[in-house]
DONU-889824 format. One record per residue (C-alpha): x, y, z; residue in three letters. Coordinates in Angstrom, 3 decimals. Each point is the difference from the previous one (the first is absolute). Layout:
<rogu c1="X" c2="Y" c3="Z" tido="ALA"/>
...
! end
This chain:
<rogu c1="36.281" c2="-12.327" c3="-70.489" tido="MET"/>
<rogu c1="1.827" c2="-2.284" c3="-2.379" tido="LYS"/>
<rogu c1="-1.964" c2="-0.814" c3="-3.081" tido="GLN"/>
<rogu c1="-0.037" c2="-3.713" c3="-0.852" tido="LEU"/>
<rogu c1="-0.658" c2="-1.114" c3="-3.545" tido="SER"/>
<rogu c1="-2.646" c2="-2.680" c3="0.097" tido="PRO"/>
<rogu c1="1.672" c2="-3.198" c3="-0.813" tido="ALA"/>
<rogu c1="2.424" c2="1.032" c3="2.706" tido="LEU"/>
<rogu c1="-3.085" c2="0.372" c3="2.481" tido="GLN"/>
<rogu c1="-0.998" c2="-2.944" c3="-0.808" tido="ALA"/>
<rogu c1="3.651" c2="-1.876" c3="0.422" tido="HIS"/>
<rogu c1="-0.429" c2="1.406" c3="3.661" tido="LEU"/>
<rogu c1="-3.500" c2="-0.870" c3="0.810" tido="GLU"/>
<rogu c1="0.990" c2="-3.482" c3="-1.231" tido="SER"/>
<rogu c1="1.354" c2="-1.008" c3="3.019" tido="GLY"/>
<rogu c1="3.508" c2="-1.567" c3="-1.321" tido="ALA"/>
<rogu c1="2.428" c2="2.782" c3="-1.194" tido="THR"/>
<rogu c1="2.951" c2="-0.052" c3="-2.290" tido="THR"/>
<rogu c1="1.662" c2="3.251" c3="0.751" tido="LEU"/>
<rogu c1="3.510" c2="1.597" c3="0.558" tido="ALA"/>
<rogu c1="1.383" c2="3.291" c3="0.585" tido="TRP"/>
<rogu c1="1.985" c2="1.988" c3="-2.663" tido="CYS"/>
<rogu c1="1.851" c2="3.058" c3="0.335" tido="TRP"/>
<rogu c1="1.380" c2="2.288" c3="-3.013" tido="ARG"/>
<rogu c1="2.424" c2="2.237" c3="0.539" tido="ILE"/>
<rogu c1="1.456" c2="3.053" c3="-2.217" tido="VAL"/>
<rogu c1="3.047" c2="0.877" c3="0.866" tido="ARG"/>
<rogu c1="1.525" c2="3.919" c3="-0.112" tido="ARG"/>
<rogu c1="1.650" c2="-1.071" c3="-2.931" tido="ASP"/>
<rogu c1="-2.980" c2="-1.128" c3="-2.369" tido="GLY"/>
<rogu c1="0.512" c2="-4.124" c3="0.721" tido="VAL"/>
<rogu c1="-3.314" c2="-1.775" c3="0.927" tido="VAL"/>
<rogu c1="0.154" c2="-3.070" c3="1.932" tido="LEU"/>
<rogu c1="-2.581" c2="-2.382" c3="0.960" tido="GLY"/>
<rogu c1="0.847" c2="-2.517" c3="3.114" tido="PHE"/>
<rogu c1="-2.810" c2="-2.899" c3="1.390" tido="THR"/>
<rogu c1="-0.786" c2="-1.964" c3="2.700" tido="ASP"/>
<rogu c1="-1.015" c2="-2.793" c3="-2.216" tido="HIS"/>
<rogu c1="2.208" c2="-2.817" c3="-0.900" tido="ASP"/>
<rogu c1="0.027" c2="0.419" c3="-3.781" tido="LEU"/>
<rogu c1="0.157" c2="3.454" c3="-1.889" tido="ASP"/>
<rogu c1="-3.498" c2="1.770" c3="-0.689" tido="LEU"/>
<rogu c1="-0.206" c2="2.771" c3="-2.814" tido="THR"/>
<rogu c1="-2.629" c2="2.657" c3="-0.490" tido="PHE"/>
<rogu c1="0.018" c2="3.630" c3="-1.679" tido="ASP"/>
<rogu c1="3.534" c2="-0.564" c3="-1.654" tido="GLY"/>
<rogu c1="1.643" c2="-1.061" c3="3.142" tido="THR"/>
<rogu c1="1.586" c2="-3.206" c3="0.804" tido="THR"/>
<rogu c1="-0.083" c2="-0.674" c3="3.723" tido="PHE"/>
<rogu c1="3.201" c2="-2.171" c3="1.368" tido="GLU"/>
<rogu c1="-1.026" c2="-2.867" c3="2.391" tido="ALA"/>
<rogu c1="1.479" c2="-1.041" c3="3.435" tido="ALA"/>
<rogu c1="1.721" c2="3.274" c3="0.268" tido="ALA"/>
<rogu c1="-0.451" c2="-0.246" c3="3.689" tido="GLY"/>
<rogu c1="-2.186" c2="3.056" c3="0.429" tido="MET"/>
<rogu c1="-2.332" c2="0.369" c3="2.948" tido="THR"/>
<rogu c1="-1.965" c2="2.948" c3="1.054" tido="ALA"/>
<rogu c1="-1.316" c2="0.996" c3="3.250" tido="SER"/>
<rogu c1="-4.148" c2="0.162" c3="0.087" tido="GLU"/>
<rogu c1="-1.787" c2="2.638" c3="-1.571" tido="ILE"/>
<rogu c1="-1.666" c2="2.734" c3="1.965" tido="ARG"/>
<rogu c1="-2.376" c2="3.097" c3="-1.268" tido="ASP"/>
<rogu c1="-0.412" c2="2.717" c3="1.846" tido="SER"/>
<rogu c1="-2.710" c2="2.961" c3="-0.207" tido="VAL"/>
<rogu c1="1.408" c2="3.183" c3="-0.506" tido="GLY"/>
<rogu c1="3.218" c2="1.373" c3="-1.431" tido="LEU"/>
<rogu c1="2.453" c2="-1.593" c3="2.255" tido="SER"/>
<rogu c1="3.016" c2="-2.195" c3="-2.311" tido="VAL"/>
<rogu c1="-0.934" c2="-3.712" c3="0.196" tido="ASP"/>
<rogu c1="3.056" c2="-1.979" c3="0.235" tido="ASN"/>
<rogu c1="0.661" c2="-3.468" c3="-0.617" tido="LEU"/>
<rogu c1="3.197" c2="-1.803" c3="-0.105" tido="SER"/>
<rogu c1="1.321" c2="-2.460" c3="-2.648" tido="VAL"/>
<rogu c1="3.209" c2="-2.317" c3="0.785" tido="GLU"/>
<rogu c1="2.066" c2="-2.438" c3="-1.970" tido="SER"/>
<rogu c1="3.325" c2="-1.525" c3="-0.809" tido="ALA"/>
<rogu c1="1.990" c2="1.467" c3="-2.703" tido="LEU"/>
<rogu c1="-0.099" c2="-3.550" c3="-1.939" tido="SER"/>
<rogu c1="-1.501" c2="1.396" c3="-3.474" tido="SER"/>
<rogu c1="1.921" c2="0.516" c3="-2.727" tido="ALA"/>
<rogu c1="-1.676" c2="3.558" c3="0.176" tido="PHE"/>
<rogu c1="0.528" c2="0.763" c3="3.094" tido="LEU"/>
<rogu c1="3.279" c2="1.351" c3="0.769" tido="SER"/>
<rogu c1="2.118" c2="1.693" c3="3.456" tido="ASP"/>
<rogu c1="1.783" c2="2.070" c3="-2.953" tido="HIS"/>
<rogu c1="-3.868" c2="1.591" c3="-0.848" tido="ASP"/>
<rogu c1="-0.896" c2="0.146" c3="3.143" tido="LEU"/>
<rogu c1="2.987" c2="1.975" c3="1.286" tido="ALA"/>
<rogu c1="0.084" c2="2.056" c3="-3.498" tido="ALA"/>
<rogu c1="-3.512" c2="1.159" c3="1.049" tido="GLY"/>
<rogu c1="-1.775" c2="-1.224" c3="-3.114" tido="PHE"/>
<rogu c1="-3.030" c2="-0.814" c3="2.541" tido="TYR"/>
<rogu c1="-0.303" c2="3.152" c3="1.664" tido="ASP"/>
<rogu c1="-3.697" c2="1.105" c3="-0.167" tido="ASP"/>
<rogu c1="-0.758" c2="-2.528" c3="-2.584" tido="ALA"/>
<rogu c1="-3.028" c2="-1.213" c3="-1.150" tido="LYS"/>
<rogu c1="-2.093" c2="-2.701" c3="1.457" tido="ILE"/>
<rogu c1="-3.435" c2="-1.697" c3="-0.657" tido="GLU"/>
<rogu c1="-0.791" c2="-2.610" c3="2.078" tido="ILE"/>
<rogu c1="-2.303" c2="-3.092" c3="-1.866" tido="TRP"/>
<rogu c1="-2.666" c2="-2.519" c3="1.282" tido="ARG"/>
<rogu c1="-0.035" c2="-2.461" c3="-3.264" tido="VAL"/>
<rogu c1="-1.576" c2="-3.506" c3="-0.600" tido="ASN"/>
<rogu c1="2.806" c2="-1.563" c3="-1.508" tido="TRP"/>
<rogu c1="-2.019" c2="-2.533" c3="-1.249" tido="MET"/>
<rogu c1="-1.232" c2="3.087" c3="-2.400" tido="ASP"/>
<rogu c1="1.747" c2="3.042" c3="0.277" tido="THR"/>
<rogu c1="-2.666" c2="2.095" c3="-1.353" tido="SER"/>
<rogu c1="-1.575" c2="-0.126" c3="3.016" tido="GLN"/>
<rogu c1="1.690" c2="2.650" c3="2.496" tido="ARG"/>
<rogu c1="-0.424" c2="3.050" c3="2.104" tido="VAL"/>
<rogu c1="2.872" c2="2.468" c3="0.677" tido="LEU"/>
<rogu c1="0.201" c2="0.234" c3="3.931" tido="MET"/>
<rogu c1="2.007" c2="2.266" c3="0.642" tido="ARG"/>
<rogu c1="2.371" c2="2.561" c3="-1.959" tido="SER"/>
<rogu c1="2.822" c2="2.317" c3="0.926" tido="GLY"/>
<rogu c1="3.180" c2="0.383" c3="0.517" tido="SER"/>
<rogu c1="3.096" c2="-1.269" c3="1.789" tido="ILE"/>
<rogu c1="1.504" c2="2.002" c3="2.832" tido="GLY"/>
<rogu c1="2.898" c2="-1.224" c3="2.304" tido="GLU"/>
<rogu c1="1.855" c2="-3.486" c3="-0.810" tido="VAL"/>
<rogu c1="1.868" c2="-1.480" c3="2.318" tido="ARG"/>
<rogu c1="3.095" c2="-2.232" c3="-0.467" tido="ARG"/>
<rogu c1="1.078" c2="-3.303" c3="2.167" tido="ALA"/>
<rogu c1="2.832" c2="-2.321" c3="-2.199" tido="GLY"/>
<rogu c1="-2.256" c2="-1.329" c3="-2.618" tido="HIS"/>
<rogu c1="-3.193" c2="0.882" c3="0.839" tido="ALA"/>
<rogu c1="-2.081" c2="3.638" c3="-0.143" tido="PHE"/>
<rogu c1="-3.008" c2="1.359" c3="1.192" tido="SER"/>
<rogu c1="-1.673" c2="3.006" c3="-1.887" tido="ALA"/>
<rogu c1="-3.096" c2="2.614" c3="1.788" tido="GLU"/>
<rogu c1="-2.493" c2="-0.244" c3="-2.593" tido="ILE"/>
<rogu c1="-1.751" c2="3.971" c3="0.398" tido="ARG"/>
<rogu c1="-3.725" c2="0.370" c3="-1.085" tido="GLY"/>
<rogu c1="-0.870" c2="2.834" c3="-2.602" tido="LEU"/>
<rogu c1="-0.651" c2="2.467" c3="3.133" tido="SER"/>
<rogu c1="3.879" c2="-0.048" c3="0.487" tido="HIS"/>
<rogu c1="0.061" c2="2.940" c3="-2.267" tido="TYR"/>
<rogu c1="-2.397" c2="1.850" c3="1.403" tido="LEU"/>
<rogu c1="2.206" c2="0.568" c3="3.000" tido="GLN"/>
<rogu c1="2.767" c2="1.214" c3="-2.603" tido="GLN"/>
<rogu c1="0.830" c2="3.960" c3="-0.389" tido="PRO"/>
<rogu c1="-1.547" c2="1.409" c3="-3.366" tido="HIS"/>
<rogu c1="0.804" c2="3.535" c3="-0.858" tido="GLY"/>
<rogu c1="2.396" c2="2.751" c3="-0.118" tido="ARG"/>
<rogu c1="1.860" c2="0.641" c3="3.552" tido="LEU"/>
<rogu c1="-0.085" c2="3.703" c3="1.778" tido="TYR"/>
<rogu c1="3.900" c2="-0.858" c3="0.463" tido="GLN"/>
<rogu c1="3.255" c2="2.288" c3="-0.161" tido="TYR"/>
<rogu c1="1.185" c2="-2.834" c3="-2.403" tido="THR"/>
<rogu c1="-0.927" c2="-1.246" c3="-3.652" tido="CYS"/>
<rogu c1="-2.499" c2="-2.949" c3="0.166" tido="ASP"/>
<rogu c1="1.000" c2="-0.743" c3="-3.672" tido="ALA"/>
<rogu c1="2.318" c2="-3.189" c3="-0.599" tido="ASN"/>
<rogu c1="3.119" c2="0.721" c3="-2.019" tido="LEU"/>
<rogu c1="-0.710" c2="-0.035" c3="-3.314" tido="GLY"/>
<rogu c1="-3.688" c2="-0.794" c3="-0.566" tido="ASP"/>
<rogu c1="-1.925" c2="2.001" c3="-2.003" tido="SER"/>
<rogu c1="-0.872" c2="2.865" c3="2.643" tido="ARG"/>
<rogu c1="3.571" c2="0.519" c3="0.373" tido="CYS"/>
<rogu c1="1.295" c2="-0.165" c3="-3.418" tido="GLY"/>
<rogu c1="3.448" c2="-0.850" c3="0.468" tido="ILE"/>
<rogu c1="1.328" c2="-2.366" c3="-2.986" tido="ASP"/>
<rogu c1="1.704" c2="-3.043" c3="2.242" tido="LEU"/>
<rogu c1="1.398" c2="-1.716" c3="-3.306" tido="THR"/>
<rogu c1="2.107" c2="3.576" c3="-0.874" tido="ALA"/>
<rogu c1="3.956" c2="-1.229" c3="0.986" tido="PRO"/>
<rogu c1="-0.238" c2="2.663" c3="2.611" tido="ALA"/>
<rogu c1="-2.123" c2="-2.170" c3="2.119" tido="TYR"/>
<rogu c1="1.143" c2="-3.092" c3="-1.066" tido="ARG"/>
<rogu c1="2.866" c2="-2.041" c3="0.335" tido="ALA"/>
<rogu c1="0.670" c2="-3.856" c3="-1.223" tido="ASP"/>
<rogu c1="2.160" c2="-1.312" c3="2.005" tido="VAL"/>
<rogu c1="1.628" c2="-3.226" c3="0.747" tido="VAL"/>
<rogu c1="0.669" c2="-1.671" c3="3.606" tido="ILE"/>
<rogu c1="3.860" c2="-0.753" c3="0.390" tido="SER"/>
<rogu c1="0.448" c2="-0.602" c3="3.880" tido="THR"/>
<rogu c1="-2.597" c2="-1.360" c3="2.337" tido="ILE"/>
<rogu c1="0.073" c2="0.853" c3="3.583" tido="THR"/>
<rogu c1="-3.525" c2="-1.274" c3="0.804" tido="SER"/>
<rogu c1="-3.505" c2="-0.790" c3="-1.143" tido="LEU"/>
<rogu c1="-0.835" c2="3.727" c3="0.329" tido="ARG"/>
<rogu c1="3.376" c2="1.779" c3="-0.878" tido="GLN"/>
<rogu c1="2.390" c2="-0.338" c3="-2.935" tido="PHE"/>
<rogu c1="2.383" c2="1.662" c3="-2.067" tido="SER"/>
<rogu c1="-1.055" c2="0.951" c3="-3.401" tido="VAL"/>
<rogu c1="1.920" c2="1.118" c3="-3.092" tido="THR"/>
<rogu c1="-1.478" c2="2.540" c3="-2.660" tido="GLY"/>
<rogu c1="-1.318" c2="2.881" c3="2.165" tido="ALA"/>
<rogu c1="3.315" c2="1.771" c3="0.597" tido="THR"/>
<rogu c1="-1.331" c2="3.337" c3="-1.699" tido="ALA"/>
<rogu c1="-2.276" c2="0.636" c3="2.648" tido="TYR"/>
<rogu c1="0.205" c2="1.492" c3="3.825" tido="ALA"/>
<rogu c1="-0.589" c2="-1.790" c3="3.020" tido="SER"/>
<rogu c1="-4.060" c2="0.215" c3="1.087" tido="ASP"/>
<rogu c1="-0.683" c2="0.295" c3="-3.640" tido="TRP"/>
<rogu c1="-2.115" c2="-3.256" c3="0.224" tido="PHE"/>
<rogu c1="-0.835" c2="-0.631" c3="3.566" tido="THR"/>
<rogu c1="-3.626" c2="-0.080" c3="0.373" tido="ARG"/>
<rogu c1="-0.385" c2="-1.162" c3="-3.645" tido="GLY"/>
<rogu c1="-0.623" c2="-3.104" c3="-1.024" tido="LEU"/>
<rogu c1="2.152" c2="-3.112" c3="-1.533" tido="CYS"/>
<rogu c1="-1.011" c2="-2.665" c3="-1.619" tido="ARG"/>
<rogu c1="1.505" c2="-3.198" c3="-0.999" tido="VAL"/>
<rogu c1="0.069" c2="-0.439" c3="-3.773" tido="VAL"/>
<rogu c1="2.089" c2="-3.336" c3="-0.169" tido="SER"/>
<rogu c1="1.054" c2="-3.012" c3="2.318" tido="GLY"/>
<rogu c1="-1.166" c2="-1.880" c3="2.473" tido="ALA"/>
<rogu c1="-2.203" c2="2.628" c3="1.486" tido="ASN"/>
<rogu c1="-1.091" c2="1.222" c3="-3.363" tido="VAL"/>
<rogu c1="-3.699" c2="2.408" c3="0.004" tido="GLY"/>
<rogu c1="0.726" c2="0.592" c3="3.795" tido="THR"/>
<rogu c1="-0.452" c2="4.267" c3="0.692" tido="ALA"/>
<rogu c1="1.336" c2="1.207" c3="3.203" tido="ILE"/>
<rogu c1="0.145" c2="3.890" c3="1.263" tido="GLU"/>
<rogu c1="3.514" c2="1.109" c3="0.694" tido="ILE"/>
<rogu c1="0.688" c2="1.339" c3="3.086" tido="LYS"/>
<rogu c1="3.561" c2="1.167" c3="-0.093" tido="ARG"/>
<rogu c1="2.255" c2="0.987" c3="-2.931" tido="HIS"/>
<rogu c1="3.886" c2="0.756" c3="0.545" tido="THR"/>
<rogu c1="2.853" c2="0.671" c3="-3.045" tido="SER"/>
<rogu c1="3.568" c2="0.206" c3="1.367" tido="ASP"/>
<rogu c1="1.444" c2="0.307" c3="-3.432" tido="GLY"/>
<rogu c1="0.000" c2="-2.888" c3="-1.600" tido="ALA"/>
<rogu c1="-1.668" c2="-1.938" c3="2.689" tido="LEU"/>
<rogu c1="-3.931" c2="-0.056" c3="0.171" tido="VAL"/>
<rogu c1="-2.094" c2="-1.437" c3="2.090" tido="THR"/>
<rogu c1="-3.467" c2="-1.027" c3="0.181" tido="ILE"/>
<rogu c1="-2.052" c2="-0.376" c3="3.763" tido="GLU"/>
<rogu c1="-3.600" c2="-1.618" c3="-0.511" tido="LEU"/>
<rogu c1="-2.491" c2="0.232" c3="2.470" tido="TRP"/>
<rogu c1="-1.305" c2="-3.382" c3="-0.147" tido="GLN"/>
<rogu c1="2.412" c2="-3.148" c3="-1.310" tido="PRO"/>
<rogu c1="0.173" c2="-1.439" c3="-2.933" tido="LEU"/>
<rogu c1="-2.157" c2="-3.575" c3="-0.180" tido="ALA"/>
<rogu c1="3.472" c2="-1.630" c3="-1.362" tido="GLU"/>
<rogu c1="3.916" c2="1.098" c3="0.635" tido="LEU"/>
<rogu c1="0.836" c2="2.160" c3="-3.363" tido="PRO"/>
<rogu c1="3.117" c2="-1.608" c3="-1.732" tido="ILE"/>
<rogu c1="2.286" c2="2.825" c3="-2.005" tido="PRO"/>
<rogu c1="-1.240" c2="0.512" c3="-3.128" tido="GLY"/>
<rogu c1="-3.884" c2="0.172" c3="0.868" tido="ASP"/>
<rogu c1="-1.202" c2="2.983" c3="-1.842" tido="ALA"/>
<rogu c1="-1.858" c2="2.636" c3="1.927" tido="LEU"/>
<rogu c1="-2.238" c2="2.879" c3="-1.243" tido="VAL"/>
<rogu c1="0.292" c2="3.351" c3="2.391" tido="VAL"/>
<rogu c1="-2.348" c2="2.717" c3="-0.166" tido="THR"/>
<rogu c1="0.860" c2="3.841" c3="1.908" tido="ALA"/>
<rogu c1="-2.217" c2="0.294" c3="3.228" tido="GLY"/>
<rogu c1="-1.614" c2="3.017" c3="1.605" tido="CYS"/>
<rogu c1="-0.485" c2="0.772" c3="3.960" tido="ASP"/>
<rogu c1="-3.077" c2="1.862" c3="-1.089" tido="LYS"/>
<rogu c1="0.451" c2="3.310" c3="0.895" tido="SER"/>
<rogu c1="-0.056" c2="3.452" c3="-2.009" tido="PHE"/>
<rogu c1="3.845" c2="0.721" c3="0.415" tido="GLU"/>
<rogu c1="0.686" c2="-3.242" c3="-1.950" tido="THR"/>
<rogu c1="-2.752" c2="0.297" c3="-2.075" tido="CYS"/>
<rogu c1="1.503" c2="3.388" c3="-0.934" tido="THR"/>
<rogu c1="3.843" c2="-1.015" c3="-0.092" tido="ALA"/>
<rogu c1="0.343" c2="-3.208" c3="-1.195" tido="ARG"/>
<rogu c1="-2.919" c2="-0.297" c3="-2.315" tido="PHE"/>
<rogu c1="-1.019" c2="3.436" c3="-1.563" tido="SER"/>
<rogu c1="-3.895" c2="-0.931" c3="1.067" tido="ASN"/>
<rogu c1="-1.308" c2="2.850" c3="2.358" tido="ALA"/>
<rogu c1="-3.089" c2="0.519" c3="-2.822" tido="SER"/>
<rogu c1="-0.712" c2="-4.112" c3="0.754" tido="ASN"/>
<rogu c1="0.603" c2="0.384" c3="4.092" tido="PHE"/>
<rogu c1="-2.876" c2="-1.774" c3="1.766" tido="ARG"/>
<rogu c1="0.623" c2="1.413" c3="3.437" tido="GLY"/>
<rogu c1="-0.867" c2="2.987" c3="1.877" tido="PHE"/>
<rogu c1="3.300" c2="1.229" c3="1.269" tido="PRO"/>
<rogu c1="-0.864" c2="3.103" c3="0.706" tido="HIS"/>
<rogu c1="-3.270" c2="-0.834" c3="2.319" tido="MET"/>
<rogu c1="-0.064" c2="1.553" c3="3.678" tido="PRO"/>
<rogu c1="1.143" c2="-2.738" c3="2.300" tido="GLY"/>
<rogu c1="-1.010" c2="-0.448" c3="3.830" tido="ASN"/>
<rogu c1="2.632" c2="1.590" c3="1.476" tido="ASP"/>
<rogu c1="-1.546" c2="3.407" c3="-1.649" tido="TYR"/>
<rogu c1="-3.855" c2="-1.304" c3="0.622" tido="ILE"/>
<rogu c1="0.799" c2="-0.385" c3="3.655" tido="THR"/>
<rogu c1="2.213" c2="2.877" c3="0.408" tido="SER"/>
<rogu c1="-1.540" c2="3.385" c3="1.533" tido="VAL"/>
<rogu c1="0.231" c2="3.542" c3="-0.707" tido="ALA"/>
<rogu c1="2.043" c2="2.292" c3="1.076" tido="ARG"/>
<rogu c1="0.238" c2="3.982" c3="-0.223" tido="PRO"/>
<rogu c1="2.822" c2="1.199" c3="-2.089" tido="GLY"/>
<rogu c1="0.424" c2="-3.925" c3="-1.625" tido="ASP"/>
<rogu c1="-0.136" c2="0.040" c3="-3.591" tido="PRO"/>
<rogu c1="-0.171" c2="-3.657" c3="-0.106" tido="ALA"/>
<rogu c1="-3.081" c2="-0.010" c3="1.834" tido="ASN"/>
<rogu c1="-1.818" c2="2.770" c3="-1.726" tido="ASN"/>
<rogu c1="-1.397" c2="-1.919" c3="-2.323" tido="GLY"/>
<rogu c1="2.284" c2="1.990" c3="-2.715" tido="SER"/>
<rogu c1="1.952" c2="-3.763" c3="-0.262" tido="ALA"/>
<rogu c1="-3.405" c2="-2.028" c3="-0.053" tido="LEU"/>
<rogu c1="-0.769" c2="1.617" c3="-2.642" tido="PHE"/>
<rogu c1="3.447" c2="0.170" c3="-2.007" tido="LYS"/>
<rogu c1="-0.349" c2="-3.923" c3="0.245" tido="SER"/>
<rogu c1="-3.433" c2="-0.123" c3="-1.491" tido="ILE"/>
<rogu c1="0.749" c2="2.418" c3="-2.685" tido="SER"/>
<rogu c1="3.061" c2="-2.229" c3="-0.641" tido="THR"/>
<rogu c1="-1.857" c2="-3.305" c3="-0.433" tido="ALA"/>
<rogu c1="-2.731" c2="1.337" c3="-1.275" tido="THR"/>
<rogu c1="2.361" c2="0.582" c3="-3.664" tido="ALA"/>
<rogu c1="1.296" c2="-3.118" c3="0.669" tido="SER"/>
<rogu c1="-0.883" c2="-3.344" c3="-2.284" tido="PRO"/>
! end
């Protein structure tokens, strides 16, 4: 149930209201934006809500239970703060959003109607449509550790422990030639073997795509020719001279953790657990693989591993 202030309650009961919708968005990079469907800018809680941004929202529905309540917001890229580049760069992915009902004659009379995060964003020309997901959306995401062969840590995080700022795992490169929005050649990484940066991260630090971070699909090195291919295209076509930072990748296997990073003590998977093929196998006389010794060995090895 929404708790209304006495002043707002009296305004609603007056029969002649001056109400507007306001949206506050906190992007992944910390930038706070405000928009309103009123014809003048509104300000409260330290945020200025820009007028005439062309934003319209579908009806808000609340349901009982833990199902995710969704609505959509549509707008044109007409605001100085809404750019096609920022949408493509992922700054609005899972951004926090608040939807307020406000008396534009007195913005102290307001009520928070919905809070959540931005989900799927669809673009068509100079317009976009964003899905707004309720907070119960996070209850449907897995949390905790996964019992699996591969590591569930992110390379470089506190559980992994690898320092990605070390020269062995990081390179400052410059684009030399461009094949497409996803593929280009770089200079400054000839000391690294092919696939060293595959599954790693590419961060753009200068040029039209500055601030963009995309996972690397493939890294090849053939003498002086070093090629980087990304999983997703950049929002703008880069130019020779744009600077990038690329970091090493990991396929989450125990072999890679040991051979490439010498980090077996921090491996967060379970490489010695029995697989489905062993569990469904049938014991046969004289077969040492099915007399229990192999399972005992696997359990003993896994117990000794971190």
